[in-house]
N, C-alpha and C positions, 0 to 999 in steps of 0.2 A: 598717476601713472599706473596703468593696469599691469599686473604681473601675470605671466603665463603659468600654465599648470606645471611645466618643467621647472620654472623658477621657484614656485611654491614647494615642489617636491625636493629640490636641492636644498632649500632653506630648512625644511623639516628634517631631511636626512642629516644635515650638518648639526642641527640642534640636538637631535636624538643621539648622534655619535659622540657629541661632546658632553653629554650628561650621564649621570649614574642611572642605572636601570630603575631605581626606586623613584626617580624624578621624571620618568617618561610620561606619566599621567599628567603632571603639571604642564609639561611641554605641549602635549596634545591638546589640553584644555586651552592654553594660550593660543595655540595655532588655530583652533576652531574659532576663537574670539576674533582673531585677525581676519580670518575668512569672512566671518559675519560682518565685521566693520567695513570690509572692502566689497561686500555684496557678491562674494565669490563662493558661497557654500555650494552652489550648483556645479562647481568644478571638482567636487569631491572624487568622483570616479576617475577622472583624468589624472588628478594629482596622485591618487592611489596607484594607478598603473605606472606613472613615471617614478614614483617612490620605489615600487617593486623592481623596476629596471635598475635603478641605482643600487639597490641592495644586492640583487643578483650579480651585477657587474663588480661590486666590491668583493664578492665571494669568488670571482673568476668564472661565473656561470653565464653562458650565452642563452638567451631565450629564443627558441625557434618555433615559429607558428607554421603548421602545415595545414593547408586547406584542400579538401577533396570534395568531389561532387556527391558521393554516396558513402555512407558508413561501411558498406560491404567492400569497398575498394581498399580500405585500410586494414592492414594486418601487421603483425609483429615483424615479419621479415622485411617488408617495405619500410617500416619505421626505422629498423636497425640500419638498413642500407642508407637511407636519407640522413640519419644521424651521423653515420661514418663519413659521408661526403661533406656534410656541414662542418663537422669537427676538423676535417682536414683543410678547410678553407677559411676558417675564422680563427681569431687569436691575435697575437701581437705581430704577426708577420714572420716571426722566426720559428714559432712552434705552434701546433694546433691548440685550440682552446681545450683545456682539460675536461671541462664538463659542459654539457648542453642540457637544457630543459625543454622538452618538446611538448607543445600544446597542439592538439589537433582540433580541427573545426570542419564542419560539413556545410557546404554552400552549393546547393544544386544549380545556381546560376552559372557556375563555371562549366557546366555540362559534363566535363570529364577531365582527366589529367590531374595535375597537381600545381598548387601555388605555394611557394616557400618564402617566408619572410624571416630575415635575421637582421636585427637592428633596423637600419635604413635601407637594406638591400632587399629587393624583391625579385624573385625568379618566378615568372609567370609562364608555366607550361600547361596552362588550362586550355581546353578545346575552344572555349569562347574567345579567348585572346588570340589564339591562332586563326580562328575564323575571321575575327576583326582585322587582323594583319593582312590576311589574304584578300579580304574585301577592299582594304585601302590600296593594296598593290594592284588589284585589278582596275581600280578607278584611276590610278595614276597613268 
């Protein structure tokens, strides 16, 4: 049975959480051996990303990825406004998430606008997406 990157990350997170800090090297060595035995060493980056999400989640931090078309479009005011909006809409449903960690990315293919991803939620306000939607509407 093949394990997913998320399953590996959860197993590693649980193992690290349940051991003393001085034993973490042993846990990591064993984890790498298991990956090698299963032929899954190539999943390292995916596992690391999933592990990072689990760690942030355990600390009450939501990771937000904001994609823009050009670096010049991103400034501190826009980031602060987006962060405030995201914080007011994520969390446990009763109160806003106390902390968000924003990662910005430049992707010229979106042409303009912004794409925001929080967990499995994607808000695509990119010009490319809007043009594609318009194109589909005109074809219908």
